[in-house]
KEVEX-847874 format. One record per residue (C-alpha): residue in one letter; x negated, y, z negated; residue number from 1. Coordinates in nm, 3 decimals, padded with zeros to 5 digits, always signed. Last residue first. Layout:
N
ATOM rest      c1      c2      c3  nr
ATOM    A       X       Y       Z NUM
...
//
This chain:
106
ATOM rest      c1      c2      c3  nr
ATOM    A +00.171 +03.430 +01.101 106
ATOM    T +00.104 +03.064 +01.158 105
ATOM    P +00.033 +02.844 +00.859 104
ATOM    Q -00.273 +02.621 +00.888 103
ATOM    P -00.212 +02.245 +00.898 102
ATOM    P -00.383 +02.053 +00.617 101
ATOM    T -00.727 +01.910 +00.681 100
ATOM    A -00.755 +01.542 +00.602  99
ATOM    A -01.023 +01.475 +00.342  98
ATOM    I -00.767 +01.489 +00.060  97
ATOM    E -00.585 +01.179 +00.188  96
ATOM    R -00.901 +00.972 +00.226  95
ATOM    S -01.036 +01.097 -00.107  94
ATOM    L -00.719 +00.980 -00.283  93
ATOM    S -00.753 +00.617 -00.172  92
ATOM    T -01.120 +00.603 -00.260  91
ATOM    Q -01.052 +00.764 -00.598  90
ATOM    F -00.765 +00.518 -00.657  89
ATOM    V -00.983 +00.213 -00.593  88
ATOM    Q -01.271 +00.355 -00.797  87
ATOM    N -01.033 +00.428 -01.085  86
ATOM    I -00.918 +00.064 -01.084  85
ATOM    E -01.275 -00.065 -01.095  84
ATOM    S -01.370 +00.188 -01.366  83
ATOM    P -01.067 +00.090 -01.574  82
ATOM    S -01.195 -00.268 -01.599  81
ATOM    K -00.959 -00.538 -01.484  80
ATOM    I -00.816 -00.725 -01.782  79
ATOM    L -00.470 -00.570 -01.734  78
ATOM    V -00.449 -00.687 -01.371  77
ATOM    E -00.561 -01.038 -01.462  76
ATOM    K -00.309 -01.052 -01.747  75
ATOM    V -00.031 -00.940 -01.510  74
ATOM    L -00.127 -01.215 -01.263  73
ATOM    Q -00.123 -01.476 -01.539  72
ATOM    R +00.223 -01.362 -01.646  71
ATOM    L +00.340 -01.387 -01.284  70
ATOM    H +00.206 -01.741 -01.248  69
ATOM    S +00.360 -01.845 -01.583  68
ATOM    Q +00.697 -01.700 -01.484  67
ATOM    M +00.697 -01.878 -01.149  66
ATOM    S +00.595 -02.205 -01.314  65
ATOM    E +00.891 -02.169 -01.551  64
ATOM    T +01.131 -02.074 -01.271  63
ATOM    D +01.049 -02.382 -01.063  62
ATOM    T +01.071 -02.354 -00.685  61
ATOM    S +00.788 -02.110 -00.631  60
ATOM    H +00.729 -01.995 -00.272  59
ATOM    L +00.918 -01.666 -00.248  58
ATOM    L +00.856 -01.523 -00.594  57
ATOM    V +00.493 -01.639 -00.617  56
ATOM    Q +00.409 -01.517 -00.267  55
ATOM    L +00.587 -01.188 -00.333  54
ATOM    V +00.381 -01.130 -00.649  53
ATOM    Q +00.054 -01.207 -00.465  52
ATOM    V +00.147 -00.975 -00.178  51
ATOM    Q +00.236 -00.698 -00.424  50
ATOM    I -00.099 -00.735 -00.599  49
ATOM    N -00.285 -00.717 -00.268  48
ATOM    K -00.091 -00.406 -00.163  47
ATOM    S -00.172 -00.236 -00.495  46
ATOM    W -00.545 -00.293 -00.441  45
ATOM    L -00.533 -00.193 -00.074  44
ATOM    C -00.411 +00.156 -00.154  43
ATOM    Y -00.079 +00.279 -00.017  42
ATOM    D -00.079 +00.525 +00.275  41
ATOM    R -00.058 +00.260 +00.547  40
ATOM    R +00.281 +00.127 +00.447  39
ATOM    K +00.360 -00.244 +00.474  38
ATOM    L +00.272 -00.305 +00.109  37
ATOM    D +00.537 -00.054 +00.010  36
ATOM    M +00.821 -00.274 +00.133  35
ATOM    G +01.021 -00.165 +00.437  34
ATOM    K +01.042 -00.507 +00.597  33
ATOM    I +00.857 -00.826 +00.506  32
ATOM    L +00.912 -01.151 +00.694  31
ATOM    P +00.733 -01.443 +00.532  30
ATOM    G +00.518 -01.687 +00.722  29
ATOM    L +00.563 -02.025 +00.886  28
ATOM    S +00.880 -01.961 +01.081  27
ATOM    K +01.197 -02.157 +01.145  26
ATOM    W +01.393 -02.062 +00.832  25
ATOM    Q +01.231 -01.730 +00.760  24
ATOM    L +01.098 -01.672 +00.411  23
ATOM    G +01.207 -01.335 +00.282  22
ATOM    A +01.107 -00.983 +00.197  21
ATOM    Y +01.338 -00.684 +00.176  20
ATOM    K +01.360 -00.307 +00.195  19
ATOM    K +01.618 -00.167 +00.440  18
ATOM    K +01.859 -00.080 +00.157  17
ATOM    S +01.708 -00.194 -00.171  16
ATOM    H +01.479 -00.464 -00.306  15
ATOM    L +01.639 -00.773 -00.155  14
ATOM    L +01.435 -01.091 -00.203  13
ATOM    L +01.536 -01.367 +00.036  12
ATOM    R +01.476 -01.740 +00.046  11
ATOM    T +01.562 -01.986 +00.325  10
ATOM    F +01.619 -01.696 +00.561   9
ATOM    V +01.798 -01.693 +00.895   8
ATOM    T +01.709 -01.417 +01.140   7
ATOM    E +01.894 -01.263 +01.434   6
ATOM    T +02.216 -01.455 +01.429   5
ATOM    E +02.455 -01.394 +01.715   4
ATOM    L +02.824 -01.332 +01.677   3
ATOM    T +03.069 -01.375 +01.960   2
ATOM    M +03.400 -01.198 +02.006   1
//
């Protein structure tokens, strides 16, 4: 019996079954599978925040600097004006609502 490795990670964040993000050993960028930021139906604002959080978690080596970066990110998100956040969600919702639902057949 022979075993072959598909991907080797230097760092790995497991969210749940089939949802993970990690830094590949012989690659420059992270490999992200199944996370919400890979889905098309999530708004760009939430995807950007998730990317920033993943970058901090995967690239930081010191836990204290990681915590300070994440705290700073949370402060920036909380400082954002509600109108900016509402605009992002309204844009996202209007795209989904604009699609015509399928008509039931009798």
